[in-house]
C-alpha positions in Angstrom: -48.6 23.3 18.8 -46.5 23.4 15.8 -42.8 22.5 16.3 -40.4 25.2 15.2 -37.4 24.3 17.2 -35.4 23.5 14.0 -36.2 26.8 12.4 -34.0 29.8 13.3 -34.9 33.3 12.1 -32.3 35.0 10.0 -31.7 38.5 11.5 -30.7 40.1 8.1 -33.7 39.2 5.9 -36.2 37.6 8.2 -36.1 34.2 6.5 -35.8 30.9 8.2 -33.0 28.4 7.8 -32.7 24.9 9.2 -30.0 24.1 11.7 -29.6 20.9 9.9 -27.7 22.8 7.3 -24.9 23.2 9.9 -24.9 19.4 10.6 -22.3 17.5 8.6 -23.5 14.1 7.6 -20.8 11.4 7.1 -20.2 10.5 3.4 -22.5 7.7 2.3 -24.4 6.3 -0.7 -27.4 4.4 0.8 -29.1 4.0 -2.6 -26.1 2.2 -4.0 -25.7 0.1 -0.9 -29.3 -1.1 -1.4 -28.6 -1.8 -5.1 -25.5 -3.8 -4.3 -27.2 -6.0 -1.6 -30.2 -6.5 -3.9 -28.0 -7.5 -6.8 -26.1 -10.0 -4.7 -29.3 -11.7 -3.6 -30.7 -12.1 -7.1 -27.4 -12.9 -9.0 -24.4 -14.7 -7.5 -22.2 -13.6 -10.4 -22.4 -10.1 -9.1 -20.9 -11.3 -5.8 -18.0 -12.9 -7.6 -17.2 -9.5 -9.0 -17.0 -7.6 -5.7 -16.2 -10.2 -3.0 -12.6 -8.9 -2.9 -13.7 -5.3 -2.8 -16.4 -5.2 -0.1 -16.5 -6.2 3.5 -19.1 -5.5 6.2 -17.7 -2.2 7.6 -17.7 -0.6 4.1 -21.5 -0.2 4.4 -22.8 2.8 6.2 -26.1 1.3 7.3 -25.9 -1.2 10.1 -28.5 -3.4 8.5 -26.4 -3.7 5.4 -23.4 -4.6 7.4 -25.2 -7.6 9.1 -26.6 -8.7 5.7 -23.2 -8.7 4.0 -21.6 -10.5 7.0 -23.9 -13.4 6.4 -23.2 -13.2 2.6 -19.5 -13.5 3.4 -20.1 -16.5 5.6 -22.1 -18.3 3.0 -19.7 -17.5 0.1 -16.6 -18.6 2.0 -18.3 -21.8 3.0 -19.2 -22.6 -0.6 -23.0 -22.3 0.1 -25.6 -20.8 -2.2 -26.1 -17.1 -1.8 -29.7 -15.9 -2.4 -32.6 -14.3 -0.6 -33.6 -17.5 1.2 -30.1 -18.6 2.3 -29.2 -15.1 3.6 -32.5 -14.9 5.5 -31.9 -18.3 7.0 -28.3 -17.5 8.0 -29.4 -14.2 9.6 -32.1 -16.0 11.6 -29.6 -18.7 12.6 -27.2 -16.1 14.2 -30.1 -14.1 15.7 -29.5 -11.1 13.5 -32.5 -11.2 11.2 -34.5 -8.4 13.0 -31.3 -6.3 13.4 -30.9 -6.6 9.6 -34.5 -5.3 9.0 -36.4 -8.5 8.8 -37.5 -10.6 5.8 -39.7 -7.8 4.5 -36.7 -5.5 4.1 -34.7 -8.2 2.3 -37.5 -8.7 -0.1 -37.7 -4.9 -0.8 -34.0 -4.8 -1.6 -34.3 -7.5 -4.2 -37.2 -5.6 -5.8 -35.1 -2.4 -6.3 -32.8 -4.1 -9.0 -33.3 -6.3 -12.0 -29.7 -7.4 -12.5 -26.1 -7.2 -11.2 -25.0 -4.9 -14.0 -22.5 -2.2 -12.9 -22.2 -3.8 -9.4 -18.4 -3.4 -9.4 -18.7 0.3 -10.3 -21.3 0.8 -7.6 -19.1 -1.0 -5.1 -16.2 1.2 -5.9 -18.3 4.3 -5.0 -19.5 2.8 -1.8 -15.9 1.9 -1.0 -14.8 5.5 -1.6 -17.5 6.8 0.8 -16.2 4.4 3.4 -12.6 5.6 2.9 -13.7 9.2 3.3 -15.4 8.3 6.6 -12.1 6.6 7.7 -10.1 9.7 6.8 -12.5 11.9 8.8 -12.0 9.6 11.8 -8.2 9.5 11.5 -8.1 13.3 11.0 -10.3 13.8 14.1 -7.8 11.7 16.1 -4.9 13.6 14.7 -6.5 16.9 15.6 -7.3 15.7 19.1 -3.7 14.5 19.7 -2.3 17.8 18.3 -4.0 19.6 21.2 -2.4 17.2 23.7 0.8 18.9 25.0 2.3 15.5 25.9 2.2 14.3 22.3 5.5 13.6 20.6 5.2 15.4 17.2 7.4 12.9 15.4 5.5 9.9 16.7 2.3 11.6 15.8 3.6 12.2 12.3 4.6 8.6 11.8 1.3 7.4 13.2 -0.6 9.7 10.9 1.3 8.6 7.8 1.1 4.9 8.7 -2.7 5.2 9.4 -3.3 6.8 6.0 -1.0 4.3 4.2 -2.8 1.5 5.9 -6.1 2.6 4.3 -4.6 2.4 0.8 -3.1 -1.0 1.5 -6.0 -2.6 3.4 -9.0 -1.1 1.6 -8.1 -0.1 -1.9 -8.0 -3.7 -3.0 -7.5 -4.3 -6.7 -7.5 -7.6 -8.7 -3.9 -8.6 -9.2 -4.4 -11.5 -11.5 -2.7 -11.5 -14.9 -3.2 -13.6 -18.1 -0.6 -16.1 -19.0 0.2 -14.0 -22.1 1.0 -10.9 -20.2 3.2 -12.8 -17.7 5.1 -14.5 -20.5 5.8 -11.2 -22.2 7.1 -9.7 -18.9 9.2 -12.8 -18.2 10.8 -12.6 -21.7 11.6 -8.9 -21.3 13.3 -9.7 -18.0 15.3 -12.6 -19.5 16.5 -10.2 -22.3 17.6 -7.7 -19.7 19.4 -10.4 -17.6 21.1 -11.7 -20.8 22.3 -8.2 -21.6 23.4 -7.2 -18.1 24.7 -10.6 -16.9 22.6 -10.5 -13.7 19.0 -9.7 -12.8 19.5 -8.0 -9.4 21.7 -5.3 -7.7 25.3 -6.6 -7.6 26.8 -7.1 -4.2 30.3 -6.2 -5.4 31.6 -9.7 -4.6 32.2 -11.7 -7.8 31.5 -15.2 -6.5 28.4 -14.1 -4.6 27.0 -12.3 -7.7 27.6 -15.4 -9.8 25.8 -17.5 -7.2 22.8 -15.3 -6.5 22.7 -13.0 -9.6 22.6 -9.9 -7.5 20.0 -8.9 -4.8 16.5 -9.4 -6.2 13.6 -7.1 -5.6 11.1 -8.3 -3.0 13.6 -10.7 -1.5 14.3 -10.9 2.3 18.0 -11.7 2.8 19.2 -12.8 6.2 22.9 -12.5 7.1 23.7 -14.3 10.3 26.7 -15.0 12.5 27.9 -15.0 16.1 28.7 -11.6 17.7 32.2 -10.2 16.6 32.3 -12.2 13.4 32.1 -9.1 11.2 28.4 -8.9 10.1 28.3 -5.1 10.2 31.6 -4.9 8.5 30.4 -7.2 5.7 27.2 -5.2 5.4 29.3 -1.9 5.1 31.5 -3.5 2.5 28.4 -4.2 0.4 27.2 -0.7 1.0 30.5 0.7 -0.3 30.4 -1.6 -3.3 26.7 -0.6 -4.1 26.8 3.1 -3.3 30.4 4.1 -4.2 30.9 2.0 -7.3 27.3 1.7 -8.6 25.7 4.9 -7.2 22.6 2.9 -6.2 20.7 4.6 -3.3 20.8 2.6 -0.1 19.3 3.2 3.4 20.9 1.6 6.5 18.9 1.2 9.7 21.5 0.8 12.4 19.9 -0.2 15.7 23.2 -1.2 17.4 25.8 1.4 16.3 25.5 5.2 15.9 25.6 6.8 12.5 29.0 8.4 13.4 30.4 4.9 14.2 29.1 3.5 11.0 30.3 6.3 8.8 33.8 6.1 10.5 34.0 2.4 9.5 33.0 3.3 6.0 35.7 6.1 5.9 38.3 3.6 7.1 37.2 1.2 4.3 37.3 3.8 1.7 40.6 5.5 2.6 42.6 2.5 3.8 43.4 4.3 7.1 43.1 1.8 10.0 39.9 2.3 11.9 41.8 2.3 15.2 43.6 5.5 14.0 40.3 7.2 13.2 38.9 6.2 16.5 41.8 7.1 18.9 43.7 9.7 16.8 47.4 9.9 15.8 46.9 10.7 12.1 49.9 11.9 10.1 49.7 14.8 7.6 49.5 12.2 4.8 46.6 10.5 6.6 44.7 13.8 6.8 45.3 14.6 3.1 44.0 11.2 2.2 41.0 11.4 4.6 39.9 14.9 3.4 40.2 14.0 -0.3 38.5 10.6 0.0 35.6 11.8 2.3 34.8 14.6 -0.2 33.8 11.9 -2.6 31.6 10.3 0.0 29.6 13.4 0.7 27.5 13.3 -2.4 26.8 9.6 -2.3 23.1 8.4 -2.1 23.6 6.8 1.3 21.2 7.3 4.2 21.7 6.2 7.7 18.9 6.0 10.4 20.2 5.1 13.9 16.8 5.2 15.7 17.2 2.8 18.7 14.6 0.0 19.3 13.0 0.7 15.9 9.6 -0.9 15.6 8.4 -2.8 12.6 5.5 -0.4 12.4 7.8 2.7 12.2 10.2 0.9 9.9 7.5 0.4 7.2 6.7 4.2 7.3 10.3 5.2 7.1 11.1 2.9 4.2 8.1 4.2 2.2 9.5 7.8 2.8 13.0 6.9 1.7 11.8 5.2 -1.4 9.4 7.9 -2.5 11.7 10.9 -1.6 15.2 9.5 -2.4 14.6 6.6 -4.7 16.2 4.0 -2.4 16.7 0.7 -4.1 17.9 -1.5 -1.3 17.3 -1.6 2.5 19.7 -2.9 5.2 19.0 -3.4 8.8 21.5 -4.0 11.7 20.1 -6.1 13.3 16.8 -8.0 13.7 16.9 -9.0 17.3 17.1 -5.3 18.3 13.8 -4.5 16.6 10.4 -4.6 18.4 6.7 -4.4 17.8 5.9 -1.9 20.6 2.4 -3.1 21.0 1.2 -2.1 17.5 -0.1 -5.6 16.8 -3.2 -5.3 18.9 -2.5 -8.6 20.7 -0.5 -9.6 23.7 2.6 -11.5 22.8 3.5 -14.7 24.6 7.3 -14.6 24.3 10.2 -13.1 22.4 10.2 -16.0 19.9 6.7 -15.1 18.8 7.6 -11.4 18.5 10.7 -12.3 16.3 8.4 -14.4 14.1 6.1 -11.5 13.6 9.1 -9.2 12.8 10.5 -11.7 10.3 7.1 -12.1 8.6 6.6 -8.3 8.5 10.0 -7.7 7.0 9.2 -10.1 4.2 5.8 -8.4 3.7 7.6 -5.0 3.5 10.1 -6.3 0.9 7.3 -7.6 -1.2 5.1 -4.6 -0.8 7.8 -2.0 -1.6 9.4 -4.3 -4.2 13.0 -3.8 -2.9 15.5 -6.3 -1.5 15.9 -6.1 2.3 19.1 -7.3 3.9 18.8 -7.9 7.6 21.5 -9.0 10.0 20.7 -11.6 12.6 22.4 -13.2 15.6 23.1 -16.9 16.0 22.4 -19.0 19.1 25.2 -20.2 21.4 24.7 -23.7 20.1 27.5 -22.9 17.6 30.0 -22.4 20.4 29.2 -25.7 22.1 29.3 -27.8 19.0 32.5 -29.6 18.1 34.3 -29.6 14.8 34.7 -26.6 12.5 31.8 -24.7 14.2 30.3 -23.8 10.8 26.8 -22.4 11.5 23.6 -24.2 10.5 20.1 -23.1 9.7 19.0 -24.5 13.1 21.4 -22.0 14.8 19.3 -19.0 13.8 18.5 -17.4 17.1 15.0 -17.2 18.7 12.8 -18.3 15.9 12.6 -20.9 13.1 10.3 -18.4 11.3 13.4 -16.5 10.2 14.5 -19.5 8.1 11.0 -19.9 6.8 10.4 -16.2 5.8 13.9 -15.5 4.3 14.5 -16.0 0.6 18.2 -16.2 1.1 20.1 -17.1 4.3 23.8 -16.3 4.5 26.2 -17.3 7.2 29.5 -15.5 7.9 32.2 -17.8 9.3 35.8 -17.0 10.2 37.7 -20.0 11.7 40.3 -17.6 13.0 37.6 -16.3 15.4 37.6 -19.7 17.2 41.4 -20.0 17.2 41.8 -22.2 14.2 44.9 -21.6 12.0 43.9 -23.6 8.9 40.8 -24.4 6.9 39.3 -27.8 7.4 40.0 -28.8 3.8 42.3 -31.3 2.1 44.9 -28.6 1.2 44.9 -27.4 4.9 45.3 -23.8 3.7 45.9 -21.0 6.2 42.7 -19.2 7.2 44.4 -16.1 8.5 42.6 -13.0 7.4 39.9 -14.9 5.5 36.2 -15.5 5.9 33.7 -17.9 4.4 30.3 -16.9 3.2 27.9 -19.8 3.3 24.6 -19.7 1.3 22.5 -22.1 3.3 19.1 -21.2 1.8 18.4 -19.8 -1.6 14.7 -20.0 -2.6 15.3 -19.2 -6.3 18.8 -20.6 -6.9 21.6 -23.0 -5.8 23.5 -23.2 -2.5 27.2 -22.8 -2.1 30.1 -21.2 -0.2 33.0 -19.0 -1.1 35.9 -17.2 0.7 36.7 -13.5 1.0 39.6 -11.5 2.3 39.0 -9.9 5.7 41.0 -6.8 6.4 40.1 -6.1 10.0 42.1 -2.9 10.6 40.3 -1.3 7.6 36.9 -2.7 8.4 36.2 -4.3 5.0 35.9 -7.5 3.0 37.3 -7.9 -0.5 37.4 -10.7 -3.1 40.3 -13.1 -2.6 41.4 -12.8 -6.2 41.4 -9.0 -5.8 43.8 -8.9 -2.9 45.9 -5.8 -3.1 49.5 -5.1 -2.2 50.3 -3.4 1.1 51.1 -0.2 -0.8 47.9 0.8 -2.6 48.1 2.8 -5.9 46.4 5.9 -4.5 48.9 5.8 -1.5 51.8 5.9 -4.0 50.2 8.8 -5.9 49.8 10.8 -2.7 53.3 10.2 -1.5 54.6 11.4 -4.9 52.5 14.6 -4.9 51.8 15.3 -1.2 54.8 17.5 -0.5 54.3 19.5 -3.7 51.1 21.0 -2.4 52.1 21.0 1.3 51.5 24.8 1.2 47.7 24.2 0.8 46.4 24.6 4.4 42.9 23.3 3.5 43.8 19.6 4.0 
């Protein structure tokens, strides 16, 4: 009896159509997969061209996956790669029959005569694999969309991260450069530095910028101190210097303080009105006039604050990509590292918090390099500082929970205020008063020198300024307001 179960009559014209037309076959290029495997077995030079492009899962056919897995093993162990060695390796691991047997391997070598165009063919096979991955990711997204318990924002972040992971993990390109091209780029950068005076984004503090030449792209900068020393205030002082004075777009991830608390500190720093007044009230008419006028200038600044609590490194990466692509952010600040988490996105069970911090630290460096922007992250110090005698200046060994922070960071800064520990004077020969002063200690600088310098700390205005730029109690803008305030007192919009 003839089988006709795949043929379905068409009611309109009486013709038959195959139900296979309605079956969607995953994207594939089996003929090119066979050509690639065959080329590798007859010419090792072809493998050198594509070893950083291909991996077992990129092949659609299971036999080809097993064959290339053996190819990888032989290549990475500096062993010859040809028909005989591949066949031997497959037999050794018990996968020869699964890979089609010796006869199939021989047939593959007979389908090609050279490894010409192997890289081009590999790119096509890679694209087919990426299409299959996109189909799989899209199917998962669709399924989750129908789940009523799904958080739409988490789903959006997961979808974006999954797609971005494909481009980062699978679209591998050769990143080597010739010495000539590197020298040309280096000379251009030296010319730019010679013209501008520094190569990175200025921090706004003169002595710091002389020491580090600004914040450099792809650098991970760790600013550490004990709680209450003024880390957040110092970070906001830099934000003010970078955003207000230079108009450079900045994003701040605040895991400890709310966005309102941060912006209130920034408003105090910008207006000179004590932060206590802004927090508890009691502002005078002059205070309100200053506050309204100064905050109007802040509204148009390229500053973005994300106060998502317990932010994971996984979500941070996705958010940073968005801020850079949509708003042109040039520098990222995080307050602070120990409040971040991994939230199980690593696929492995963590042993302890120290291991988790190590992964976070390494991931932050990876993000800085990947996005080519400086990342400044605040970090806590251990209690060892408190128990140590002497000046209590922090050391690299005091970095809390993980030595990996010291290893991954390009620059490690410590914030130290002797006044915090009840000292009245600096431990120097001149025995100078340390009241209202802080010391920034550059304890690690991968691409430059170490050093330390002092800043003025104005606690009631939540800001740090250069010591040589210390201003008088009556600021210039305060004098201008006092002269003109009562002239426009009739204006009820202040």
